[in-house]
C-alpha positions in Angstrom: 10.0 4.9 26.3 6.3 4.4 25.6 3.9 1.1 26.0 5.3 -0.2 22.7 8.6 0.5 23.3 9.2 -1.0 26.6 7.4 -3.0 29.3 8.3 -4.1 32.6 6.5 -6.3 35.5 7.2 -9.5 37.5 8.7 -10.0 41.1 12.4 -8.4 41.8 14.2 -10.9 40.4 12.3 -10.0 37.3 13.7 -6.2 37.1 16.6 -6.6 34.8 16.2 -5.6 31.3 16.2 -8.2 28.1 18.2 -7.5 25.7 17.5 -4.7 23.1 16.1 -6.0 20.3 16.9 -4.7 16.6 15.4 -1.1 16.8 17.4 -0.5 19.8 14.3 -0.5 22.6 14.8 -2.4 25.7 12.3 -4.8 27.3 11.5 -4.4 31.0 10.2 -7.5 33.1 7.2 -9.4 32.6 8.8 -12.6 32.9 5.5 -14.9 34.4 3.6 -13.4 31.4 6.0 -14.4 28.9 6.6 -17.9 30.7 2.7 -18.4 30.6 2.4 -17.5 27.3 5.4 -19.5 26.2 3.8 -22.3 27.6 0.6 -22.0 26.0 1.8 -22.5 22.7 3.0 -25.8 23.6 -0.3 -27.1 25.7 -2.7 -28.9 23.7 -5.5 -27.6 22.4 -9.2 -28.4 22.5 -9.0 -30.4 18.7 -5.8 -31.8 20.0 -7.6 -33.5 23.6 -10.5 -34.7 21.5 -8.3 -36.4 19.5 -8.3 -34.1 16.2 -5.6 -32.6 14.8 -5.7 -28.7 15.6 -6.9 -27.3 11.8 -5.9 -24.0 12.6 -3.3 -21.9 14.3 -3.5 -21.5 17.8 -4.4 -17.8 19.4 -2.9 -16.1 21.8 -4.7 -12.7 23.6 -2.8 -10.1 25.3 -5.2 -7.8 26.6 -5.1 -4.8 28.2 -5.8 -1.2 27.9 -3.9 1.4 25.9 -0.5 2.2 27.5 -0.7 -1.0 29.6 2.4 -2.3 27.4 0.4 -5.3 25.5 2.1 -4.3 22.3 5.4 -4.5 24.2 5.0 -7.8 25.4 3.7 -9.3 22.1 6.7 -8.1 20.0 8.7 -9.4 22.8 6.8 -12.6 22.9 7.3 -12.1 19.0 11.4 -11.7 19.0 11.9 -14.9 21.5 9.9 -16.8 19.5 10.9 -15.9 16.0 13.7 -18.8 15.7 10.7 -21.1 15.8 8.8 -19.8 12.9 11.6 -19.8 9.6 8.9 -18.2 7.3 9.2 -15.0 9.4 6.9 -12.7 11.6 4.3 -10.6 9.9 2.6 -7.9 11.7 -0.4 -6.0 11.0 -2.0 -3.0 13.3 -6.1 -3.4 13.0 -6.9 -0.1 14.4 -6.5 3.4 13.4 -4.3 5.5 16.0 -7.6 7.5 16.0 -9.5 4.1 17.2 -11.3 3.6 13.7 -10.8 -0.2 12.8 -8.6 -0.9 9.9 -10.9 -2.7 7.1 -10.0 -6.2 6.7 -9.1 -5.8 2.4 -6.1 -3.0 3.3 -4.8 -5.4 6.5 -5.0 -8.4 4.1 -3.4 -6.7 1.7 0.1 -5.1 3.4 -0.4 -8.8 4.7 0.0 -10.0 1.2 2.9 -7.5 0.4 4.9 -8.7 3.2 4.6 -12.0 2.2 5.5 -10.9 -1.8 2.1 -13.0 -3.3 0.6 -11.2 -5.8 -2.4 -9.0 -5.2 -5.3 -8.6 -7.6 -6.2 -4.9 -7.9 -9.5 -4.2 -6.3 -9.8 -7.2 -4.4 -12.8 -7.5 -2.0 -12.3 -8.2 1.5 -13.1 -12.0 1.2 -11.1 -12.6 -1.5 -7.9 -11.0 -0.2 -8.4 -13.0 3.0 -8.8 -16.0 1.4 -5.6 -15.3 -0.1 -3.7 -14.7 2.8 -5.3 -18.1 4.0 -3.5 -19.5 1.4 -0.4 -18.1 1.5 -0.2 -19.1 5.0 -1.2 -22.8 4.6 2.0 -23.7 3.6 4.1 -21.5 5.8 5.9 -21.6 9.4 4.7 -17.9 11.0 4.1 -16.0 13.6 1.2 -13.3 12.7 1.4 -10.6 15.1 -1.9 -8.9 15.0 -2.2 -5.5 17.1 -4.9 -3.8 18.8 -7.9 -6.3 17.2 -11.3 -4.0 17.9 -12.7 -7.6 17.5 -13.2 -11.5 16.8 -14.2 -10.3 13.3 -11.0 -8.7 12.8 -9.2 -11.5 13.7 -11.1 -14.5 12.5 -10.7 -14.1 8.5 -7.2 -13.8 8.8 -6.6 -16.8 11.0 -4.0 -19.5 9.0 -5.5 -22.7 8.3 -2.3 -23.9 9.3 -1.3 -25.9 13.0 1.9 -25.0 12.0 1.6 -21.3 12.6 1.0 -19.1 15.6 -1.0 -15.8 16.4 -0.2 -13.5 19.1 -3.4 -10.8 19.1 -3.6 -7.9 21.3 -6.8 -6.2 22.2 -8.2 -4.2 24.9 -10.8 -7.0 25.8 -11.5 -10.9 24.7 -11.6 -12.5 21.4 -15.2 -13.9 22.1 -16.1 -16.1 19.4 -12.3 -17.5 18.5 -12.2 -20.7 20.1 -9.4 -22.0 22.2 -7.6 -18.6 22.4 -4.9 -18.4 25.2 -5.8 -14.8 27.0 -3.3 -13.1 29.1 -4.6 -9.9 30.7 -2.1 -7.1 31.7 -2.8 -5.0 34.7 -0.7 -2.4 36.7 3.1 -3.3 37.2 4.6 -5.0 40.4 6.0 -2.0 42.5 9.6 -3.4 42.6 9.7 -3.6 38.6 8.1 -0.5 37.9 10.8 1.4 40.5 13.4 -0.5 38.1 11.6 0.6 34.6 11.4 4.6 36.3 15.3 4.2 37.3 16.0 3.0 33.5 15.2 7.3 32.8 16.4 8.3 36.3 19.5 7.4 36.7 20.3 5.2 40.2 21.0 8.0 42.4 17.7 10.1 42.4 15.9 6.7 43.3 18.6 5.5 45.8 18.4 8.7 47.9 14.4 8.6 47.9 13.3 4.7 47.5 10.1 5.5 49.3 9.3 8.5 47.2 10.1 6.4 44.2 7.5 4.1 45.1 4.6 6.4 46.2 5.3 7.4 42.7 4.8 4.5 40.4 1.8 4.0 43.0 0.3 7.3 42.0 0.8 6.5 38.0 -1.5 2.8 39.1 1.5 0.9 37.3 0.9 1.6 34.1 3.7 1.7 31.9 3.0 4.7 29.7 2.2 6.7 32.6 5.6 6.0 34.1 7.4 6.4 30.3 5.9 10.1 30.8 7.0 11.0 34.4 10.5 9.4 34.0 10.9 11.3 30.5 10.2 14.4 32.5 12.3 13.6 35.0 15.5 12.5 32.4 14.8 16.1 30.3 15.6 17.4 34.1 18.5 16.4 35.6 18.4 18.4 38.6 14.9 17.8 39.7 14.4 15.3 42.7 11.6 12.4 42.4 9.6 14.4 45.1 9.2 17.1 42.6 7.4 15.1 40.4 5.5 13.2 42.8 4.3 16.8 44.4 3.1 18.1 41.0 1.4 14.8 39.8 -0.5 13.9 43.4 -1.8 17.6 42.8 -3.2 17.6 39.7 -6.7 16.7 39.6 -8.3 13.3 39.0 -11.0 14.5 36.8 -11.5 14.9 33.1 -9.2 17.6 32.3 -9.3 16.8 28.2 -12.6 15.4 28.3 -14.3 18.1 29.9 -15.9 15.4 32.3 -15.0 12.6 34.7 -12.9 10.3 33.3 -12.8 6.6 34.3 -10.6 5.7 37.4 -8.3 3.5 35.7 -7.8 6.4 32.6 -6.8 8.9 35.4 -3.6 8.1 36.1 -2.3 8.4 32.8 -4.1 11.2 31.9 -2.7 13.3 34.6 1.1 11.8 33.6 0.3 13.4 30.1 -1.1 16.7 31.9 2.0 16.9 33.6 4.5 17.2 30.6 1.7 18.9 28.4 1.7 21.6 30.5 5.8 21.6 30.8 6.1 22.4 27.1 6.7 25.3 25.4 3.4 27.0 23.6 4.9 26.3 20.3 5.4 22.3 21.4 2.8 22.4 22.7 0.8 23.4 19.6 2.8 20.8 17.1 1.9 17.9 20.0 -1.7 19.0 19.4 -1.6 19.2 15.5 0.3 15.7 15.5 -3.4 14.3 15.6 -3.8 15.6 11.8 -0.5 13.3 11.2 -2.1 10.2 8.7 -2.1 7.1 9.9 -0.4 8.5 13.4 3.1 8.4 11.5 5.0 11.7 11.1 8.4 12.5 10.2 10.1 16.3 10.1 8.8 17.4 6.8 5.4 16.4 8.1 5.7 18.3 11.7 7.2 21.5 10.1 4.6 21.6 7.7 2.0 21.2 10.5 3.7 23.8 12.6 4.5 26.0 9.8 8.3 25.7 11.1 11.6 25.1 9.5 12.6 21.2 9.6 15.5 21.3 11.6 13.3 23.1 14.1 10.3 20.4 13.9 13.2 17.3 13.8 14.5 18.8 17.3 11.2 19.2 18.9 10.0 15.1 17.7 12.9 14.3 19.3 12.4 16.1 22.7 9.0 14.0 22.4 10.5 10.8 21.8 12.6 12.1 25.1 10.0 12.7 26.7 7.9 9.3 26.3 5.1 11.1 24.1 6.3 9.7 20.5 8.3 6.2 19.5 10.8 5.9 16.7 9.1 3.7 13.4 11.0 1.4 11.9 15.0 1.4 12.3 16.3 4.5 14.5 19.1 5.0 12.1 17.7 5.6 9.2 17.1 9.2 8.1 14.9 10.6 7.5 13.5 9.0 10.7 9.9 8.6 11.6 8.0 8.9 14.8 4.3 7.2 15.3 2.0 8.9 17.7 1.1 5.9 20.3 -2.4 4.7 20.6 -3.1 5.6 23.5 -2.2 9.2 23.2 -4.0 10.4 19.8 -7.4 10.0 21.2 -5.6 12.5 23.7 -4.5 14.7 21.3 -7.3 15.1 19.3 -9.7 16.4 21.6 -7.0 18.2 23.0 -6.7 20.3 19.8 -10.5 20.6 19.1 -10.7 21.9 22.5 -7.6 24.5 22.2 -7.4 25.7 18.6 -10.1 27.0 16.3 -11.2 24.8 13.3 -9.9 27.4 10.4 -6.2 26.6 12.5 -6.6 23.3 12.2 -7.6 23.2 8.3 -4.9 25.9 7.2 -2.3 23.4 9.2 -4.1 20.6 7.9 -3.8 22.4 4.1 -0.1 23.2 4.3 0.3 19.7 5.2 -0.9 18.3 2.1 0.9 20.8 0.0 4.2 19.9 1.5 3.3 16.5 0.8 2.2 16.9 -3.2 5.4 18.9 -3.6 7.7 16.2 -2.0 5.7 13.4 -4.4 6.4 15.8 -7.3 10.2 16.0 -6.5 10.0 12.2 -5.9 8.7 12.0 -9.5 11.0 14.4 -11.0 14.4 12.6 -9.7 13.2 9.7 -12.6 13.0 12.2 -15.5 16.1 12.2 -17.6 18.3 15.0 -16.9 17.4 18.1 -18.8 13.8 17.7 -18.9 11.2 19.9 -17.7 10.8 18.6 -14.7 14.4 18.0 -14.0 14.4 22.1 -14.4 11.7 22.6 -12.1 13.2 20.4 -9.4 16.5 22.5 -9.3 14.3 25.2 -8.7 12.8 23.8 -5.3 14.3 24.3 -1.9 16.7 21.8 -0.6 14.4 20.2 1.9 12.1 19.5 -0.6 14.6 17.8 -3.0 15.7 14.1 -3.3 19.7 14.0 -4.5 19.1 10.8 -5.9 16.3 8.2 -7.8 17.6 5.5 -4.9 17.2 7.6 -2.3 13.3 9.0 -3.6 12.5 5.5 -4.1 13.6 4.9 -0.4 11.5 7.8 0.7 8.2 6.4 -1.0 9.0 3.1 -0.2 8.9 3.8 3.5 6.1 6.7 3.8 3.5 4.6 1.5 1.2 3.7 4.0 1.1 7.2 5.4 0.7 8.6 2.0 -1.9 6.9 1.3 -3.8 7.5 4.5 -3.1 11.4 3.7 -5.0 10.9 0.4 -8.0 8.8 2.0 -8.4 11.3 4.7 -7.8 14.4 2.6 -10.8 13.1 0.1 -13.0 12.1 3.6 -12.4 16.1 4.7 -14.6 17.3 1.6 -13.4 21.1 2.1 -9.9 20.5 0.6 -11.0 18.8 -2.8 -8.8 20.5 -4.8 -5.7 19.7 -2.8 -6.9 16.2 -2.4 -7.4 15.6 -6.4 -3.7 17.4 -6.7 -2.4 14.6 -4.2 -3.6 11.5 -5.6 -2.6 13.0 -8.8 0.8 13.3 -7.5 0.5 10.0 -5.7 -0.5 8.0 -8.6 2.3 9.5 -11.0 5.2 8.9 -8.0 3.8 5.2 -7.6 3.6 4.4 -11.1 7.7 6.1 -11.9 9.1 4.0 -9.1 7.5 0.7 -9.2 5.6 0.4 -12.3 2.0 0.6 -12.7 1.9 -3.0 -12.4 3.0 -3.5 -9.0 1.3 -0.6 -7.6 -2.1 -1.3 -9.1 -3.5 -2.4 -5.6 -2.6 1.0 -4.6 -3.5 2.8 -8.3 -7.1 1.2 -7.8 -8.0 2.6 -4.2 -6.5 5.8 -5.5 -8.5 6.0 -8.8 -11.6 5.0 -6.6 -10.8 8.4 -4.3 -10.6 9.9 -7.6 -14.1 9.1 -8.3 -15.5 10.0 -5.0 -14.3 13.5 -5.5 -15.5 13.8 -8.7 -18.9 12.2 -8.0 -19.1 15.1 -5.4 -18.3 17.7 -7.2 -19.8 16.7 -10.4 -16.1 17.2 -12.5 -17.7 14.6 -15.6 -14.2 14.6 -17.3 -12.5 13.5 -14.0 -15.2 10.9 -13.5 -14.7 9.6 -16.6 -11.1 9.5 -16.3 -11.2 7.8 -13.2 -13.9 5.4 -14.1 -11.7 4.1 -17.2 -8.8 3.5 -15.5 -10.9 1.1 -12.8 -12.2 -0.4 -15.3 -8.6 -1.5 -17.0 -7.9 -2.6 -13.5 -11.2 -4.6 -13.4 -10.2 -5.9 -16.9 -6.6 -6.9 -15.8 -7.6 -8.7 -12.9 -10.1 -11.0 -15.4 -13.7 -9.3 -13.6 -14.7 -8.3 -17.3 -18.3 -8.1 -16.3 -17.6 -5.5 -13.7 -14.9 -3.5 -16.5 -18.0 -3.2 -18.5 -19.8 -1.7 -16.0 -17.0 0.6 -15.5 -16.9 1.3 -19.1 -20.3 2.1 -19.5 -20.5 4.7 -16.8 -17.6 6.2 -18.0 -18.9 6.7 -21.4 -22.3 8.6 -19.8 -20.1 10.9 -17.9 -17.5 11.4 -21.0 -20.7 12.4 -22.6 -22.0 14.7 -20.1 -18.6 16.2 -20.1 -18.1 16.9 -23.9 -15.0 15.1 -23.9 -14.6 13.2 -27.3 -11.4 11.5 -26.1 -13.3 9.8 -22.9 -16.5 8.9 -24.9 -14.3 7.4 -27.9 -12.0 5.6 -25.7 -14.6 4.1 -23.1 -16.7 3.1 -26.5 -13.4 1.0 -27.3 -13.2 -0.2 -24.0 -16.8 -1.3 -24.0 -16.3 -3.2 -27.6 -13.1 -4.8 -25.9 -14.7 -6.2 -22.9 -17.3 -7.6 -25.2 -14.6 -9.1 -27.1 -13.4 -10.8 -23.8 -16.9 -12.1 -22.8 -17.0 -13.5 -26.6 -20.0 -11.5 -27.9 -18.1 -11.4 -31.1 -21.2 -9.0 -33.0 -21.4 -6.1 -30.0 -17.6 -6.0 -29.8 -17.6 -5.2 -33.4 -20.6 -2.6 -33.1 -18.5 -0.9 -30.4 -15.4 -0.5 -32.3 -17.4 0.8 -35.4 -18.9 3.9 -32.3 -15.2 4.3 -31.7 -14.4 4.0 -35.2 -16.7 6.4 -36.5 -16.1 9.2 -33.9 -12.4 8.4 -34.9 -12.9 9.0 -38.6 -15.0 12.4 -38.1 -12.3 13.5 -36.1 -9.9 12.5 -38.6 -7.1 10.8 -36.0 -5.9 8.2 -38.5 -3.5 6.1 -36.1 -6.6 5.7 -34.3 -8.7 4.7 -37.3 -5.9 2.4 -38.1 -5.9 0.2 -35.0 -9.7 0.3 -34.6 -9.9 -1.1 -38.2 -7.8 -3.9 -37.4 -10.1 -4.6 -33.7 -13.1 -4.9 -36.1 -11.1 -7.3 -38.3 -10.1 -9.5 -35.6 -13.6 -9.9 -33.8 -15.1 -10.3 -37.4 -12.7 -12.8 -37.5 -13.2 -14.8 -34.4 -17.2 -14.4 -35.9 -15.9 -16.2 -39.3 -17.5 -13.5 -41.1 -13.8 -13.5 -43.4 -15.0 -11.2 -46.0 -16.1 -8.3 -43.7 -12.9 -9.4 -41.3 -10.5 -9.0 -44.7 -11.9 -5.4 -45.8 -11.2 -4.1 -41.9 -7.8 -5.1 -42.5 -7.2 -3.6 -46.0 -8.4 -0.7 -44.8 -6.1 -1.1 -41.3 -3.1 -1.7 -44.1 -3.5 1.7 -46.0 -3.9 3.7 -42.7 -0.7 2.4 -41.3 0.6 3.2 -44.9 -0.9 6.9 -44.6 1.3 7.0 -41.6 3.9 5.3 -43.1 4.1 2.8 -39.8 5.8 -0.1 -41.7 6.0 -2.4 -39.3 2.3 -1.8 -38.2 1.3 -2.2 -42.1 3.1 -5.7 -42.2 1.7 -7.3 -39.4 -2.3 -5.9 -40.7 -0.8 -8.0 -43.8 -0.4 -10.8 -42.4 -3.3 -10.7 -40.5 -5.0 -10.5 -43.5 -3.2 -13.5 -44.9 -4.4 -15.3 -42.0 -8.2 -14.5 -43.0 -7.6 -15.3 -46.4 -6.6 -18.8 -45.1 -9.1 -19.5 -42.9 -11.2 -18.5 -46.0 -9.9 -21.1 -47.6 -7.8 -18.7 -50.2 -4.1 -20.3 -49.1 -3.0 -18.7 -52.9 -3.9 -15.2 -52.0 -2.5 -15.8 -48.3 0.3 -16.7 -49.8 1.0 -13.7 -51.6 -0.4 -11.3 -49.3 2.4 -13.1 -46.9 4.6 -12.4 -49.1 3.9 -8.6 -49.5 4.1 -8.4 -45.4 7.8 -9.9 -45.8 8.2 -7.4 -48.0 7.7 -4.6 -45.9 8.8 -6.1 -43.0 12.0 -6.1 -44.6 12.4 -2.7 -45.7 11.0 -1.9 -41.9 14.3 -3.6 -41.0 12.5 -5.4 -38.4 14.0 -8.8 -38.1 12.3 -10.8 -35.2 8.7 -9.9 -37.7 10.5 -10.8 -40.9 11.2 -14.2 -39.0 7.4 -14.8 -38.0 6.3 -13.6 -41.3 8.9 -16.5 -42.8 7.2 -18.7 -40.3 3.4 -18.4 -41.6 4.7 -18.7 -45.1 6.2 -21.9 -44.5 3.1 -22.8 -42.9 1.0 -22.0 -45.7 3.7 -23.9 -48.0 3.2 -27.1 -46.0 -0.4 -26.8 -46.6 0.0 -26.1 -50.6 1.5 -28.9 -51.0 5.3 -27.3 -51.4 7.3 -29.2 -48.2 10.7 -27.9 -50.0 9.6 -24.6 -50.2 8.7 -24.3 -46.6 11.7 -25.9 -45.1 13.3 -22.6 -47.0 11.6 -20.0 -45.6 12.2 -22.1 -42.1 15.8 -21.7 -42.1 15.5 -18.5 -43.5 13.6 -17.8 -39.9 17.0 -19.3 -38.4 19.1 -17.4 -39.9 17.2 -14.1 -39.2 17.1 -15.1 -35.2 20.6 -16.1 -35.0 22.8 -14.1 -32.4 25.0 -11.4 -33.8 28.7 -13.1 -33.4 30.1 -9.8 -33.2 28.1 -9.4 -29.6 29.0 -12.8 -28.0 25.7 -12.3 -26.8 22.6 -15.1 -27.4 19.6 -13.8 -29.0 16.2 -13.6 -26.6 13.0 -15.7 -27.9 11.0 -14.0 -30.0 8.8 -11.9 -28.8 6.0 -12.9 -30.6 5.1 -15.8 -33.4 2.4 -15.4 -36.1 1.7 -18.5 -37.1 -1.6 -19.9 -39.1 -3.8 -22.2 -36.5 -7.6 -22.7 -36.7 -10.2 -20.1 -36.7 -10.1 -19.8 -32.5 -6.1 -18.7 -33.0 
């Protein structure tokens, strides 16, 4: 029932509501504006008039104050035009409920997610906005950009495709974007406004006193949000007459009740309507409404409201539904979805923030925030625990939680995580920015990382994980937590490396090494040295890679960590092979073989032997390579690894070809094919080999 839910305007003939949209909300009026906007879509732009084809999408601007119905009009226009854009309607909000602008990289990341385009973790603004433009270049979409702060937010997202359409809402003009089609919204036509009010009150109360109804909507200056608040007040009180609320509203002063000073004239009607509703609320409800200013991203559900107010979940749910009836909240997403989510309208969030600062002590607000974060941590822990096997420690702990904090199955937990994702990420950001709840912030980020990895997988969740690791780094640097700083830098470096930013990853790994040394953490220092070596290897600097691997190996040898020793011997052997230092490489691979033998890891031992055979072949010793490869085949046979045996048989075949024994090569290739034949008892085809160890060049 807010400016984003219902709109109204136009002449008396335009007062019939449109059909409900997918969310069940109705749209009233604004037929003249809709007609003009639709005509603007077809009207030739400046580029077309000059004889050039338009190089980018047409931009329509709907401008107006918060509460004027601009978002509702944009949504209705998108609904009417959706059939003309077969690739769908994309939506992005460019301003937080509190008024802060949303960073362009976050907006671009959300759009790419909606387009199902892979997002590089840690990508910057230019990279991500370019990906958005490239993704939209071959699509026909309608892009709705809500509450833009200025042209600098909109311009990087504009599709370079004339088949797309951009509908933007803002408080003023978007100076700097050429050929923008503006539509400025003012107050509503009195007859349409009365029709809108009647949708709350019913026809009888309007019919018996039509003049008072006209005076009431005039008192609201025709602002849809103000009329919705007044209509909600009357709907809650079926015995009240329209004249009752008109007198109450008229008696309220027009000064800055919330701001403590004089409000601009245009903002007074909405402030008075809000004051009317707020002062009629019971004290507990009024307190909860104020505390909704703490809700991350302005999104709230019953669990969040319960934690903020310190009440039961059922009581919080009932209160939220009352707020919806009053026009103070709107239902977010599917109204039939449970648990339901609610959004704080953009016009309301600043009022609630100022009201909370004036009415509540800072300690009470901080306590409410801490309760909300603690509840969120417990829900995330429950969300992750439901993915664990039955009988695990996590499942046992989950069984001990209150019913309201438990998820009955993994599917519902994943659905909750998906719908709450933006609010959860916002909660993590706000907790870190707060700076006074760092312990809770660290627990929240850790729980969110684990939940995302458990349900989405580390690869799919990598863009979100990158931001979360950056938050951990911020807290660790602020609190001088060297071990956590090292862990965050290592995680960020790994994600940079996976995204191809090897130079950036190298800087992260070196900083992690310094942090690990400051924390006297041998695991972090060893891991960082190995990662530095890996970055140099990726950059093709074999000498530095071998040096850093050697440093990591020295630490592992001193600590007696056999598995890590064997792996590092292998990594050293690989880079020395690339460098053409075959004698040293062969010694490293032999040391790796000995290490795996001590560990009893037969498959790894066979693979290390195969790599030693590769080095011998590169060094021009094919007979020794053949003997070593046969030894590897025997170990693979003892390990029962058929695919590894097949790969090694193929290597033997290649080596025999080079030695001039094609008959022997055919025998080994035949053996490899037999090993890879599907089991006739299963009736299933075997998948292609997961890997293939073949002889090639020194660059292999």
